[in-house]
C-alpha positions in Angstrom: 72.2 -42.9 111.3 73.0 -46.0 113.3 75.0 -44.0 115.7 72.2 -41.5 116.2 69.7 -44.3 116.9 72.1 -45.9 119.3 72.7 -42.6 121.2 68.9 -42.0 121.3 68.3 -45.5 122.6 71.0 -45.1 125.3 69.6 -41.8 126.4 66.0 -43.1 126.5 67.0 -46.3 128.5 68.9 -44.1 130.9 66.0 -41.7 131.4 63.6 -44.6 131.9 65.9 -46.2 134.4 66.4 -42.9 136.3 62.6 -42.1 136.3 61.6 -45.6 137.6 64.4 -45.5 140.2 63.1 -42.3 141.8 59.5 -43.3 141.4 60.1 -46.4 143.5 62.0 -44.3 146.1 59.0 -42.0 146.3 56.7 -44.9 147.3 58.4 -45.0 150.7 55.8 -42.6 152.0 53.2 -45.4 152.2 54.4 -46.8 155.5 51.8 -48.1 158.0 51.8 -47.3 161.7 49.7 -50.2 163.2 51.6 -52.4 165.7 50.9 -55.2 168.2 51.9 -54.9 171.8 53.4 -57.9 173.8 54.1 -57.5 177.5 54.8 -59.5 180.6 56.9 -59.7 183.8 59.9 -62.1 184.3 60.5 -63.5 187.8 62.9 -65.9 189.5 61.8 -68.9 191.6 61.5 -66.7 194.7 59.0 -64.5 192.9 61.3 -61.5 192.6 61.4 -59.5 189.4 64.4 -60.5 187.2 66.0 -57.5 185.6 68.1 -57.3 182.4 66.8 -60.6 180.9 66.9 -60.9 177.1 63.5 -61.0 175.4 63.3 -62.0 171.8 60.3 -62.4 169.4 61.1 -65.0 166.8 59.3 -66.2 163.6 58.0 -69.7 164.1 58.8 -70.8 160.6 62.5 -70.2 160.5 63.5 -68.9 164.0 64.5 -65.5 162.5 64.4 -62.6 165.0 61.5 -60.1 164.5 62.4 -57.8 167.4 63.5 -57.8 171.0 64.1 -55.9 174.2 65.4 -56.3 177.8 63.5 -56.5 181.0 63.6 -53.4 183.3 64.6 -53.3 187.0 61.3 -55.0 188.0 61.5 -57.7 185.3 58.8 -56.1 183.2 59.1 -55.9 179.4 57.1 -54.6 176.4 57.6 -55.3 172.7 55.9 -53.8 169.7 55.7 -55.4 166.2 54.4 -54.3 162.9 54.7 -57.8 161.4 51.9 -60.4 161.2 52.1 -64.2 161.3 53.0 -67.0 163.8 55.7 -66.2 166.4 57.3 -67.5 169.6 58.6 -65.6 172.6 62.1 -66.6 173.9 63.6 -65.3 177.2 67.1 -66.0 178.4 69.3 -64.8 181.3 72.7 -65.9 182.6 72.2 -68.7 185.3 68.7 -69.5 184.2 67.1 -72.0 181.7 65.8 -70.5 178.5 62.0 -70.0 178.4 60.2 -70.6 175.1 56.5 -69.8 174.8 53.9 -71.7 172.8 53.4 -70.5 169.2 50.9 -67.6 168.9 49.6 -65.2 166.2 50.9 -61.7 165.7 48.0 -59.4 164.8 48.7 -55.7 164.3 46.6 -53.6 166.5 46.1 -56.4 169.1 47.7 -56.8 172.5 49.0 -60.0 174.3 49.9 -60.1 178.0 52.0 -63.1 179.2 51.6 -62.1 182.8 54.2 -63.5 185.2 56.9 -65.8 183.6 59.1 -67.7 186.1 62.6 -68.8 184.9 64.1 -71.9 186.4 67.7 -71.9 187.7 70.2 -73.8 185.5 71.2 -77.1 187.0 74.7 -78.4 186.2 75.4 -82.2 186.2 79.0 -83.1 187.0 80.8 -85.5 184.6 77.9 -85.2 182.2 78.6 -84.6 178.5 76.4 -81.9 177.0 75.7 -82.4 173.3 74.5 -79.3 171.5 74.5 -78.4 167.8 77.4 -80.5 166.7 76.1 -80.7 163.1 74.9 -77.5 161.3 71.2 -77.4 160.6 70.3 -77.5 156.9 67.1 -75.8 155.7 66.2 -76.7 152.1 63.9 -74.3 150.2 62.8 -74.1 146.6 65.5 -71.5 145.6 68.3 -72.2 148.1 69.8 -74.4 150.8 70.7 -72.7 154.1 73.4 -74.0 156.4 73.0 -72.6 159.9 76.6 -72.3 161.2 76.1 -70.2 164.3 76.7 -72.2 167.6 78.0 -75.3 165.9 81.3 -77.1 166.2 82.1 -76.2 162.6 82.2 -72.5 163.6 84.9 -72.9 166.2 88.5 -72.5 165.2 87.8 -72.4 161.5 87.8 -69.6 159.0 85.0 -68.5 156.7 86.8 -70.2 153.7 87.0 -73.5 155.6 83.2 -73.4 156.3 82.3 -72.5 152.7 84.5 -75.4 151.5 82.5 -77.9 153.7 79.1 -76.7 152.4 76.9 -78.9 150.1 78.3 -79.1 146.6 81.1 -76.7 147.3 84.8 -77.4 146.6 87.6 -74.8 147.3 90.8 -75.5 145.4 94.4 -74.9 146.7 94.3 -71.3 145.3 91.2 -70.5 147.3 89.0 -70.4 144.2 85.4 -71.7 144.8 83.6 -74.2 142.7 80.0 -75.2 143.0 78.6 -78.5 141.7 81.8 -79.0 139.7 81.6 -75.6 138.0 83.6 -72.4 138.4 82.1 -68.9 138.1 80.6 -68.6 141.6 79.3 -65.2 142.8 80.1 -64.7 146.6 78.0 -62.3 148.6 78.1 -61.1 152.2 74.8 -60.1 153.8 73.2 -60.0 150.4 75.9 -57.7 149.1 78.5 -58.5 146.4 82.0 -58.8 147.8 83.6 -56.7 145.0 87.0 -58.5 145.2 89.2 -60.4 142.9 89.4 -64.1 143.4 92.8 -63.7 145.3 91.5 -60.9 147.5 88.3 -62.7 148.3 90.3 -65.8 149.3 92.5 -63.8 151.6 89.5 -61.9 153.1 87.7 -65.2 153.9 90.8 -66.7 155.4 91.0 -63.8 157.8 87.3 -64.0 158.8 86.5 -66.2 161.9 83.8 -68.7 161.2 82.0 -67.9 164.4 81.2 -64.5 162.9 78.9 -66.4 160.5 75.2 -67.0 161.2 74.5 -69.0 158.1 75.5 -69.7 154.5 73.1 -69.8 151.6 73.9 -72.0 148.7 71.9 -70.9 145.6 72.6 -73.3 142.7 70.2 -71.6 140.3 69.5 -68.0 141.5 66.2 -66.3 140.9 65.8 -63.2 138.7 66.3 -60.9 141.7 70.0 -61.8 141.6 72.4 -60.4 139.0 72.7 -62.8 136.0 76.5 -62.8 136.5 77.9 -66.0 137.8 77.1 -69.1 135.7 77.7 -71.6 138.5 75.5 -69.9 141.1 75.6 -67.8 144.3 77.0 -68.3 147.8 75.6 -65.7 150.3 77.3 -65.4 153.7 75.0 -64.1 156.5 77.0 -62.7 159.4 75.9 -62.9 163.0 73.3 -60.4 164.2 74.3 -60.5 167.9 71.4 -59.4 170.0 73.0 -57.3 172.7 72.4 -53.6 173.1 75.6 -51.9 174.1 78.9 -53.4 173.1 79.6 -56.9 171.8 82.2 -58.6 169.6 85.2 -60.9 169.6 89.0 -60.8 169.4 91.1 -63.5 167.8 94.8 -64.1 167.4 96.9 -67.0 166.1 99.3 -68.3 163.5 99.9 -71.1 161.1 103.1 -73.0 160.3 103.6 -75.0 157.1 107.4 -74.5 156.6 106.8 -70.8 156.9 105.2 -69.0 159.8 102.1 -66.8 159.1 100.4 -64.8 161.9 96.8 -63.6 161.8 94.5 -61.6 164.2 91.4 -59.5 164.2 88.7 -57.8 166.2 85.0 -57.4 165.6 83.0 -54.8 167.5 79.3 -53.8 167.5 77.9 -50.9 169.4 74.2 -49.9 169.6 72.7 -46.9 171.3 69.2 -45.6 170.7 68.4 -45.6 167.0 72.1 -46.0 166.0 73.6 -49.4 165.2 77.3 -49.4 164.5 79.7 -52.3 163.6 83.3 -52.6 162.6 85.8 -55.3 162.1 89.6 -55.2 161.4 91.4 -58.3 160.4 95.1 -58.9 159.5 96.4 -62.1 158.1 99.5 -63.4 156.3 99.2 -66.2 153.8 102.6 -67.9 153.3 103.0 -70.9 151.1 105.7 -72.6 148.9 104.8 -74.4 145.7 107.1 -77.2 144.4 106.7 -77.9 140.7 108.0 -80.6 138.3 107.2 -80.0 134.7 108.1 -82.3 131.7 107.5 -81.1 128.1 108.1 -83.0 124.9 108.5 -81.2 121.6 108.3 -83.2 118.4 111.1 -81.9 116.1 112.2 -83.2 112.7 115.3 -84.7 114.3 113.3 -86.4 117.1 111.8 -85.6 120.5 113.2 -82.7 122.5 112.6 -83.2 126.2 112.4 -80.4 128.8 112.7 -81.3 132.5 111.9 -78.3 134.8 112.1 -78.2 138.6 111.1 -75.1 140.5 109.9 -73.7 143.7 107.6 -70.6 144.1 107.6 -69.0 147.5 104.7 -66.7 148.2 103.8 -64.4 151.1 100.8 -62.1 151.1 100.1 -59.6 153.9 96.5 -58.4 154.0 94.7 -55.8 156.1 90.9 -55.6 155.9 88.5 -53.1 157.4 84.7 -53.3 157.3 82.4 -50.9 159.1 78.9 -49.8 159.0 76.4 -47.5 160.6 72.6 -47.7 160.5 70.0 -45.2 161.7 66.3 -46.1 162.3 64.3 -43.2 161.2 61.3 -44.9 162.7 60.1 -48.5 163.1 59.5 -48.8 159.3 62.4 -46.9 157.7 66.1 -47.0 158.1 69.2 -45.7 156.3 72.8 -46.6 156.6 76.3 -46.5 155.3 78.9 -49.3 154.8 82.6 -48.7 154.3 85.3 -51.2 153.3 89.0 -50.7 152.9 91.8 -53.2 152.3 95.5 -53.1 151.7 97.5 -56.0 150.4 101.2 -56.6 149.8 102.5 -59.6 148.0 105.9 -61.0 147.2 106.8 -64.0 145.1 110.2 -65.7 144.5 110.3 -68.2 141.7 113.4 -70.4 141.1 113.5 -72.9 138.3 116.1 -75.1 136.6 115.4 -76.6 133.2 117.4 -79.3 131.5 116.9 -79.6 127.7 117.7 -82.7 125.6 118.5 -81.9 121.9 117.8 -84.8 119.5 120.7 -85.7 117.3 123.3 -84.5 119.7 124.6 -85.3 123.2 124.7 -81.7 124.2 122.2 -80.7 126.9 121.1 -77.1 127.4 120.6 -75.7 130.9 118.4 -72.8 131.8 118.2 -71.2 135.3 115.6 -68.6 136.0 114.9 -66.4 139.1 111.7 -64.4 139.0 111.2 -61.9 141.8 108.0 -59.9 142.0 106.3 -57.6 144.5 102.9 -56.0 144.4 100.6 -53.7 146.2 96.8 -53.4 146.0 94.6 -50.8 147.8 90.8 -50.9 147.7 88.1 -48.7 149.1 84.3 -49.3 148.9 81.4 -47.2 150.0 77.7 -48.0 150.2 74.6 -46.0 151.0 71.4 -48.0 151.6 67.8 -47.5 152.5 65.2 -49.9 153.8 61.5 -49.2 154.0 58.6 -51.4 155.2 55.6 -50.0 153.5 52.7 -51.9 155.2 52.0 -54.7 157.6 51.9 -57.3 154.9 55.6 -57.0 154.3 55.7 -54.6 151.3 59.4 -53.5 151.2 61.5 -51.1 149.3 65.3 -51.2 149.4 67.9 -49.0 147.6 71.7 -49.1 147.4 74.3 -46.8 145.8 77.8 -48.2 145.7 81.2 -46.8 144.7 84.4 -48.9 144.4 87.9 -47.8 143.6 91.0 -50.0 143.4 94.7 -49.2 142.7 97.2 -52.0 142.0 100.9 -51.7 141.3 103.4 -54.5 140.7 106.8 -55.2 139.3 108.8 -58.3 138.5 112.3 -58.9 137.4 113.0 -62.2 135.5 116.7 -63.1 135.4 117.7 -65.9 133.1 121.0 -67.8 132.6 121.8 -70.2 129.7 124.7 -72.6 129.3 125.5 -76.0 127.6 126.4 -79.1 129.6 128.5 -78.2 132.6 129.8 -74.9 131.2 128.0 -72.7 133.7 131.0 -70.3 133.9 130.3 -69.5 130.2 126.6 -68.7 130.7 124.9 -65.9 128.8 122.3 -63.9 130.6 119.3 -61.7 130.0 116.7 -59.9 132.1 113.0 -59.0 131.6 111.5 -56.1 133.7 107.8 -56.0 134.1 106.0 -52.9 135.5 102.3 -53.0 135.8 99.8 -50.4 137.1 96.0 -50.8 137.3 93.2 -48.5 138.3 89.5 -49.5 138.6 86.4 -47.4 139.2 83.0 -48.9 139.6 79.7 -47.1 140.3 76.4 -48.9 140.8 72.9 -48.1 141.8 70.1 -50.6 142.6 66.5 -50.5 143.8 64.3 -53.5 144.8 60.5 -53.6 145.5 58.7 -56.5 147.2 54.9 -56.7 147.4 53.2 -59.7 149.2 49.5 -60.3 148.3 48.8 -62.9 151.0 48.4 -66.7 150.7 52.0 -67.1 149.6 51.8 -64.7 146.6 54.7 -62.3 146.3 55.8 -59.9 143.5 59.4 -58.8 143.3 60.8 -56.2 140.9 63.7 -53.9 140.6 66.3 -52.0 138.6 70.1 -51.9 138.5 72.7 -49.9 136.7 76.5 -50.3 136.8 79.2 -48.2 135.2 82.8 -49.5 135.1 86.1 -48.1 133.9 89.5 -49.6 134.3 93.0 -48.5 133.1 95.8 -51.1 132.9 99.3 -50.1 131.9 101.9 -52.8 131.3 105.5 -51.7 130.7 108.0 -54.3 129.5 111.7 -53.9 128.9 114.6 -56.3 128.2 118.3 -56.3 128.9 121.1 -58.6 127.6 123.9 -59.2 130.0 124.5 -56.0 132.0 123.4 -53.7 129.2 120.7 -51.0 129.8 117.0 -52.1 129.6 115.4 -51.5 126.2 111.6 -51.2 125.6 109.8 -54.4 124.6 107.2 -54.2 121.8 104.7 -56.2 124.0 104.2 -53.2 126.3 100.5 -52.2 126.4 98.0 -49.7 127.8 94.5 -51.0 127.9 91.3 -49.1 128.9 88.1 -51.0 129.6 84.6 -49.4 129.9 81.4 -51.4 130.7 77.9 -50.1 131.2 75.1 -52.5 132.2 71.4 -51.6 132.8 69.2 -54.3 134.2 65.5 -54.8 135.2 63.7 -57.8 136.6 60.3 -59.1 137.8 59.6 -62.2 139.7 56.3 -63.7 141.0 55.7 -66.4 143.6 52.5 -68.3 144.2 50.9 -71.7 144.6 49.2 -74.1 142.3 47.8 -76.0 145.2 48.4 -76.7 148.9 51.3 -79.0 148.0 52.7 -77.3 144.9 54.2 -73.8 144.8 56.1 -72.0 142.0 58.2 -68.9 141.4 58.9 -67.5 137.9 60.9 -64.5 136.8 62.6 -62.7 134.0 65.7 -60.5 134.1 66.8 -58.2 131.2 70.3 -56.8 131.0 71.7 -54.4 128.4 75.5 -54.3 128.1 77.6 -51.7 126.3 81.3 -52.7 126.5 84.4 -51.0 124.9 88.0 -52.2 125.2 90.7 -49.9 123.9 94.3 -50.8 123.4 96.0 -47.4 123.4 99.4 -48.8 122.4 98.0 -50.8 119.4 95.4 -48.3 118.5 92.7 -51.0 118.6 89.1 -50.7 119.8 87.0 -53.7 120.5 83.3 -53.0 121.1 80.5 -55.2 122.2 76.8 -54.3 122.7 74.0 -56.8 123.5 70.7 -57.2 125.2 70.0 -60.5 127.0 67.0 -62.1 128.7 67.5 -64.4 131.7 64.4 -66.4 132.7 64.1 -68.5 135.8 61.5 -70.9 137.2 61.1 -72.9 140.4 58.5 -75.5 141.4 58.3 -77.0 144.8 56.2 -80.2 145.3 55.5 -81.3 148.9 54.7 -84.9 148.1 54.3 -85.8 151.8 55.3 -84.5 155.2 58.8 -86.0 154.9 59.3 -85.9 151.1 59.5 -83.0 148.7 60.8 -82.5 145.1 62.2 -79.2 143.9 62.6 -78.4 140.2 64.4 -75.3 138.9 65.8 -73.9 135.7 67.5 -70.7 134.7 69.9 -69.0 132.3 73.1 -67.2 133.5 76.0 -65.2 132.2 79.6 -64.8 133.2 81.4 -61.8 131.7 85.2 -62.0 131.2 87.5 -60.9 134.0 88.6 -57.3 133.1 92.3 -58.3 133.2 91.8 -61.2 130.7 90.6 -58.8 128.0 93.9 -56.9 128.1 96.1 -58.1 125.2 99.1 -58.3 127.5 102.1 -60.7 127.3 103.5 -61.7 130.7 106.7 -63.8 131.0 106.5 -66.5 133.6 109.9 -67.9 132.6 111.8 -67.9 129.3 109.8 -70.9 128.1 106.3 -69.9 129.2 104.2 -66.8 128.6 100.7 -65.8 129.6 98.6 -63.6 127.2 95.3 -61.7 127.4 92.5 -62.0 124.9 90.6 -58.9 123.9 88.2 -61.0 121.8 87.0 -63.0 124.8 83.2 -63.1 124.9 80.8 -63.7 127.8 79.8 -67.3 128.5 76.1 -68.3 128.8 74.9 -71.2 131.0 71.5 -73.0 130.8 70.9 -74.8 134.0 68.3 -77.5 135.1 68.1 -79.2 138.5 65.8 -81.6 140.3 66.3 -82.0 144.1 64.7 -84.8 146.2 64.6 -83.9 149.9 63.7 -86.6 152.5 62.9 -85.7 156.1 64.4 -82.3 155.6 67.9 -83.7 155.8 68.7 -86.2 153.0 69.3 -84.6 149.6 69.5 -86.3 146.2 70.0 -83.9 143.4 70.4 -84.3 139.6 71.4 -81.3 137.5 72.3 -80.5 133.9 74.2 -77.5 132.6 75.2 -76.5 129.1 77.6 -73.5 128.7 78.0 -71.8 125.3 81.2 -69.9 124.6 82.7 -71.5 127.8 85.8 -70.0 129.3 88.8 -72.3 129.3 92.5 -71.7 129.9 94.4 -73.5 127.0 98.0 -74.2 126.1 99.7 -73.7 122.8 103.2 -74.8 121.8 105.5 -73.4 119.2 107.6 -76.3 118.0 110.2 -74.1 116.4 111.0 -71.9 119.4 110.0 -74.7 121.8 107.9 -72.3 124.0 104.5 -72.6 125.6 101.8 -69.9 125.7 98.7 -70.0 127.9 95.6 -67.9 127.6 91.8 -68.0 128.2 89.5 -68.4 125.2 85.9 -69.3 124.4 85.2 -73.0 123.7 82.1 -73.6 121.5 80.3 -75.7 124.2 80.7 -77.5 127.4 78.2 -79.8 129.2 77.9 -80.9 132.8 75.7 -83.5 134.3 76.0 -83.8 138.1 74.5 -86.0 140.8 74.8 -85.0 144.5 73.9 -86.9 147.6 73.9 -85.4 151.1 73.6 -88.0 153.9 73.9 -86.9 157.5 74.3 -89.7 160.1 74.1 -89.6 163.8 76.4 -92.3 165.1 76.0 -91.3 168.7 74.3 -88.2 170.3 77.8 -86.9 170.8 79.1 -88.0 167.4 77.5 -86.8 164.2 78.6 -86.9 160.6 77.8 -85.1 157.3 78.6 -87.1 154.2 78.6 -86.0 150.5 78.9 -87.9 147.2 79.1 -85.9 144.0 79.4 -87.3 140.6 80.1 -85.1 137.5 80.1 -85.8 133.8 81.9 -83.1 131.8 82.2 -82.8 128.1 84.0 -80.2 126.0 83.6 -79.8 122.2 85.4 -77.0 120.3 88.0 -76.3 117.6 91.2 -74.9 119.1 93.3 -73.6 116.2 93.1 -76.4 113.6 92.6 -79.2 116.1 89.3 -80.5 117.5 88.9 -80.8 121.3 86.2 -83.5 121.8 86.7 -84.9 125.3 84.6 -86.2 128.1 85.1 -87.5 131.7 83.1 -88.8 134.6 84.6 -87.8 137.9 83.5 -88.0 141.5 84.1 -86.3 144.9 83.7 -87.8 148.4 83.6 -85.8 151.6 83.0 -87.0 155.2 82.9 -84.6 158.1 82.8 -85.9 161.7 82.0 -83.7 164.7 82.5 -85.2 168.2 81.7 -83.5 171.5 83.9 -84.7 174.3 83.8 -84.1 178.1 85.5 -81.1 179.8 84.7 -78.7 177.0 86.7 -80.5 174.2 85.4 -80.8 170.7 86.9 -82.7 167.8 86.3 -82.2 164.0 87.8 -84.5 161.3 87.2 -83.9 157.6 88.3 -86.3 154.8 88.1 -85.4 151.1 88.8 -87.5 148.0 88.6 -86.4 144.4 88.7 -88.8 141.5 90.3 -88.0 138.1 89.1 -84.6 136.8 89.1 -83.2 133.3 89.5 -79.4 132.6 89.4 -78.8 128.9 92.8 -80.0 127.6 94.1 -81.0 131.1 93.5 -84.3 132.9 94.1 -84.2 136.7 94.7 -87.4 138.5 92.9 -88.4 141.7 94.0 -87.2 145.2 92.7 -86.7 148.7 93.5 -85.4 152.1 92.5 -85.3 155.8 92.2 -82.3 158.1 91.4 -82.4 161.8 91.0 -79.9 164.7 90.5 -79.9 168.4 88.8 -77.1 170.3 88.8 -76.4 174.1 86.3 -74.0 175.6 86.9 -71.9 178.8 85.0 -69.4 180.8 81.5 -70.5 179.8 82.5 -70.8 176.1 83.7 -67.1 175.9 87.3 -68.2 175.4 88.2 -70.9 172.9 91.6 -72.4 172.0 91.7 -74.4 168.7 94.5 -76.4 167.1 94.0 -77.4 163.5 96.1 -79.8 161.4 95.8 -79.6 157.6 96.7 -82.3 155.1 97.8 -84.6 157.9 99.3 -87.3 155.6 100.8 -84.9 153.0 98.6 -86.4 150.2 97.2 -83.2 148.6 99.4 -83.6 145.6 98.3 -82.4 142.1 99.4 -84.4 139.1 98.2 -83.6 135.6 99.0 -84.0 132.0 98.0 -82.3 128.7 98.1 -84.4 125.6 96.3 -82.6 122.8 97.4 -81.9 119.2 101.1 -81.4 119.4 101.2 -80.8 123.2 102.7 -83.4 125.4 103.2 -82.0 128.9 102.9 -83.4 132.4 103.4 -81.7 135.8 103.4 -82.5 139.5 102.7 -79.9 142.1 102.7 -79.9 145.9 101.7 -76.7 147.8 102.7 -76.6 151.4 99.3 -77.5 152.7 100.5 -79.8 155.5 100.7 -77.6 158.5 99.3 -76.6 161.9 97.1 -73.6 162.9 96.6 -72.3 166.4 93.7 -69.9 167.1 92.8 -68.2 170.4 89.4 -66.4 170.4 87.6 -64.4 173.1 83.9 -63.4 172.7 82.3 -60.6 174.8 78.8 -59.3 175.0 76.7 -57.1 177.3 73.4 -55.3 176.9 69.9 -55.7 175.6 68.4 -57.5 172.6 68.1 -55.6 169.4 67.7 -56.3 165.7 69.9 -55.4 162.7 67.9 -55.2 159.5 69.0 -57.2 156.5 69.7 -55.2 153.4 70.5 -56.3 149.9 73.6 -55.1 148.1 73.7 -53.8 144.6 76.7 -55.0 142.7 78.6 -57.9 141.4 81.2 -56.2 139.1 84.2 -56.3 141.4 84.2 -60.1 141.6 85.7 -60.0 138.1 88.7 -57.9 139.2 92.1 -59.7 139.1 
């Protein structure tokens, strides 16, 4: 009976979802046709018409482009707009100063004639230092903080991952994993679309992306109901440049990095627009090469005394990554457009791990030696396709968007672990064994999403939408062992694991005002999840089914012209990474294994934040987060076999209180700084086996970024970072810091730039940690080859008339959990 009820419920929910999806799509026939015309003529100082000048119509509030055109052979132009509100006309042409009109009102159905507009010739002052946009502009809103990167020193010579790591509250660790306000579990989006990549793939993709391709970065600590509930720590949305040139524009970059190993990179970005078609494509290749020196000391308490393990190793890694991203948009008319986006990537990785371990045995002078060599290679191919629709349904801004996505990924890897064992100096009598690991993974993800926005005037806006996602993954792990030179024999830890996940979601959000100074936004998102994990080898099925509600609320109080307070609260979920649910056993070395956990449950975070903003620049934030069933990687020791196992489990509860201060300082017009202080209090409380983990730690992070504009086209950037002691569950990390610096030289009117960056200049980015919990007594030291130099040569090209690429929202977040 329960199965019949469940099947009926699933069918009914799917039917309702499908019906509402197509009902909202059918509303696209409500489009309005009324437009406002804006015209004029552009002349030079001699009164002659100025052809091919760029004309842009911008929103007064945030400077966003509404539409644009180019003047004809006589300098005349005409623009039509369906939007309403306050706007500004901006005209630019090479060799002339930019013209900006006074603010005026756009009224559909009206007409505004600017008449003759005369542009003044640009005057150059020899020996004069021009200071322009050295520090990114930060715009603080109730639900997000936007960092405008375009045209700043930060954008030149850096990668997208560099820029994200210097954003308010963000910290990127040595593996490229992103933390926000001291918490992991960040969802990363590009142009409102989920990136659909594992953490490693995403890091490599962002390392390959030039920062000057980025227009802005949105930091969303506590997302509204419009966003997927996935991602307990928040959302980072990268907005790419919408270059306003009709015809062809883009950039080409090439360079390399040396940190003991040489790693080249290069790429090209191309945009082409003709008529109603807008096309864009980018192809980037990069290699990420690094070595990691490790020192690990483990103490095992035996009946005879303490057995000490001293392990020294080096892991040499090289990843080769090729990424393609392309899209095409077609404007059906001024109010409706459709498009397609394609992504493809291919990655090859190789790792060589050498380690030597010396073991003291209590009660005897004999010392055991273990030498291990683990060689692994891997390949990962990924394709992604997106179909999208955007409809503007009236002049008030009523909007309907829809996305259908499909993702497929194949991954294959193999590793061979060779081990040698001998006593004292008798290496010639060593015994040997081998462990062969073959792993194949296959992922399929299909999602569909529709969003509807309805403004009612006077700041009142209703948003609602639906989303469905269907995921299936198949992971096959084949282990075998060999003693000496004997044939490989099957290992009982081999496993085939199939994971299926279906999630249906619906949300509604409403924005309005209590008064002229106080506005609010409240929303509710519901997500129904049906998850099945099947271990084919063990004949085990783990099933989860749950319905969750995720409320959110935002209040913005404009206390005075220069002071506002923003309050927000929400509830979020982070579902387990697909791979972590697989009950695999992976041998890192003879002493250490990693295991999957099929019983891993989602973690839920309850977040509160209060943000004080002074003069639109100075931020002082206080936040609180409680996470139930918090993910945490833990270590377990077996005293008898003297081995260590690591796996991810759910801790009962973790708490985080964080304070953040953002203080920009202009030392000179040509020297500006951005400074951040972040203080975190973390507390974990949970039973791990038969031992209680009850620990707490107050930690802090300091970052100071200096941007200096020098004569002759030189620009200098220096970034210093310092982290105090950090606590991560069982592990305590000691304090460390580093300094990066870069110099950029511009040529050919800023079209060509040469940048030299130095990373970890003083070789201080050393990780030291220890785990002392229950019977575990382990410490380690790690230095990754962060000290290095990177050289980048980039050329930007553009030609044509102004145009606009519409923003569209993506529809999925599932692939962020691939690994």
